[in-house]
N, C-alpha and C positions, 0 to 999 in steps of 0.2 A: 252264387248259386252251388249248392251241395250235390255232387253225383256219388254214388255209391258204385264202384266198379269189382264186378266178381273175377276173381280169376282161379281157374281150374287146372291145378298141375296134376295131372292124372298119368298113371301107368299106362303105357301102349303095347299091345300083344300082337302076335302074329295071327289073331282072328277078327276081321273087321266087324264081325256080329257084336261081339264081345265088347269091342273097343266103344260102339255106338251105344251099347245098354250101359259103360260103365260111364261114358260122358253125360248120358240123359240123368242119371241119380247125381250126377255132381252139377249138372246145369240147374236142376231142379231146387239141389239144395243152396246154390247161390241164390236164386231167385226168392226162396224161401227166407232169407236173409236179408232180403230188401235191395237185391243189385239192380239198377237202371242199365247197366252195360255188362254183359260176360264175355269173356275172353278165354279161347281152349287154346292150346299149346302148336306148334308148329307137327305137321304130319300125326295129326291126334287119332287115326285112323287107322296108320299104317305103321310098321316098322321102321325107323329111318334107316334104312338099308337100299342103297342105289338098285341092287338087283331085286328087289322087289316092289319099286314103284311103277313098272309097267303091270304087274300082277293085280296091284289094288287100284291102280288108275280107273277114273270114271268120266265120264262125261257129263258137263255139268247142267245141261239143260235136262236131263233125265236121270241123272245118278240117284244111287239111295240117299248119299250122305247129304246132297243138296235139300233131298225130301225131308230128310231127318232134322236138319238144321231149322230150315222153314217152319216144320211143324213145333221146335221147341221154342224157338223166337216169339211164333204168335200164341203159344200155351204161356210161357212166362210173362208175356208184354214188356220184354225187354229187347235193348239193342244186343245182337248176338255177333260178337267177329269169330267167326268159325275156324280158328286156328289155321291149318292148310290142311291141303289134301294134295295128291296126286291127281290132277286133270289130264284126261285124255281130249286132243282137239284134233282130228285127223290121225295123221301118223305121228304127231308130237303131243308130248308129255311136259306139262308146267308144274311147278309147285305155286300152288295156288290158294288162295284164302278167301274166302265169300263171305259178308257182311250182310245181315238182316235187320229190317226195321221190325218195331215190336208188333206189326201186322203179319209180320211173315214172310213180307217182300224182298226179294234181292235188291240191296241200298246200292252195294258195289263191290268190286272182284278184283283182285290185285293178284299178278303173276309176280313171283319172284325175279326180280330185274339183274341181279348178279348173282350167280352159280358160285357154289362153294366149292374150290377146288383146294387141294391142303396135301401137302406129302414131307412129313417131320420124320425123320428116319429113328425107327424104333418107338415111335409115339403114337402116329397117326397118319393115315391117308385115306382120302376122301374124296369121289370126283363126281360133282353132281352133273358136270358138263358132259359124262360120257353117256346119259339117258334123259338130261331135261334139255328145254329150252328156255331161254331167258324171257320175261316178258317185258313188255317195251312202255308199260303206262305208270306214271305216276298216280296214286289213289289218294283220294279224300273223300270224306263224306259229312253230310250233314245231319244235326242232331238239334233239338230244342235246349241242348245244353251249349253248344256250339259245334264250330268243325275240328274233325280229326282225321289223322294220317293212319294209313297201314303199310306197313313194311314187314319182309319176312327175314329174320335172323340175318345172314351176311350182307343184306342191304344196309344194316344199323350201319356199318362201316364207311358209309361213303355219306359225307357232310352235305354235299352239294345235293343230294334228294332231300333232306329235312329243309333247306333253304327254298327250296322251290315249293314244297309244302305250305311253308312259313308266307310266301305270296298267297296261296289259296285262303288264307287264315287262320291255321289250325290253332288250337290250345293244347295239343295233346297227341301223341303217337302211339298205337298199340302193335307190337312187336312179338309175333309168335316164334319162338326161335328154339333151336334145339342145339346149344353151345355143348362142348364134349367136355371131357375132363382134362385136356390139356388147354384148350382156349377158354373154358369157363374162369379157371380160377385166375390165369392171367389177366384176361379182358372183358369179363362178364360186367360187372359194376361199373368199371371206369367208362365203357362206353356209354352207359345208359347216363352216367352223370354227366358225361361231357357233352351229350345231344341235349340234355336237357339244360343245361349252363348254355351252351352256343345259341341256343334260340327261345329261351325261357317259354318251355313248356312243360307239360306231364309226361314223363314217359314210363310207359307201361310194358314190361317184359314177362311174357308167357312161355315158361319150359314146360317140356314133359316131365313128369317124376322121374327118379333115376331108378335104372334097372340095372343092376352089375351085371346080370347075366345075357343082358343084351348083345347084339355084334356091335352097335355103336351106344356108348353110355352117354346120356344127357346128364348134362350138370346139375338140373335141377335150379332152386334158389331163384324164383320168379320174383320180381320185384317191382315198386313203383316209387320214381323219383319226381320230387316237385320242380318247380320253375326256376328255384334258386340254387337247385342240385343237391339237394339234402334225400337222403334215402327216406322213405316215411315207412315203407314195409317192405320185408323181405321173407321170402318161405325157406324153408329146409330142403332135404332135397327128396323127401318121400311125396308120396300123394296125398293132396288136402285141396280144400275150398277156403279161401278166405275173400271176404266183403271188404272194401276199404273205402271210407268215405273221404273225397277231395274237394275243395273248394275252387271252385273255378275262378273265382275274382282275383285268386294269387296270381293267376298270370298277367292281369292287367296292373296289378300292385307292384309284381317286381320290374315289370316294364315301364312303370311308372319310375320305380327309385332307381334303377341302373337303364337308360333307356338305350341299351345295347343297338337293337335294329335299327334306331332312328339314327345314331350314329355311324352308320355304315357309308362309305365313301363309293355311295353308287356313280357319281362322277367319272371315278377312276377304275371301278370294276363292277362287272355285273354276271350273276349266274342266270343264263334262261333257257328256260322250256323249248324243245325242239320237236 
């Protein structure tokens, strides 16, 4: 079965309303190009700055971004992976992705499980844990095309998470992610290829567009890697919309040709969800 995946690599500004308007135009463009699943980047409605997360945070049930995403999914008739947004829940703030079905119903919600704390002298310092609370749930969702997983950015670096999603039967994973100009050139493409090869799934990375004047400069270069580990599409660093066709049958074919998952020694080791 062919799926058309729409990637929205958008610039993010300090004005939430402008960000939603920008996202709307790009989502509609992806839909006009025939996308069945459309994905937005991490923190698409808010600059990736820890001091701004509390100011932009919304409650999921009543927030304007949820209303916007639901409307756009229903309007386009596509599955919509809503990047991520700062979510307020009581006194806590999460980095949260909302996934909507083609009717505009909330299908799943993922709260970033692994918070990004980094300190490399003279290069980059960032501390999500100073503001955000980690989520606790592994997130997968079903479609007529197959099951998919969703993680957010730093979650990508933890292979155990993907093994657990494999047990739920995923054929691909969407990763809204704002890698930076230090971690991006070093690890971005390698990590996506590694997770694709390890799990024999499609890996889809969705980055914000690069803004050299931002406080946190995103790497860009959204990409799709196939179950054999081949890079089948990669964006530049600027704003763009792309729709890429992928063949779901390639997952089963790769697993038949190289039955990696069947060769696991589960009599000697296991990873279990708690």
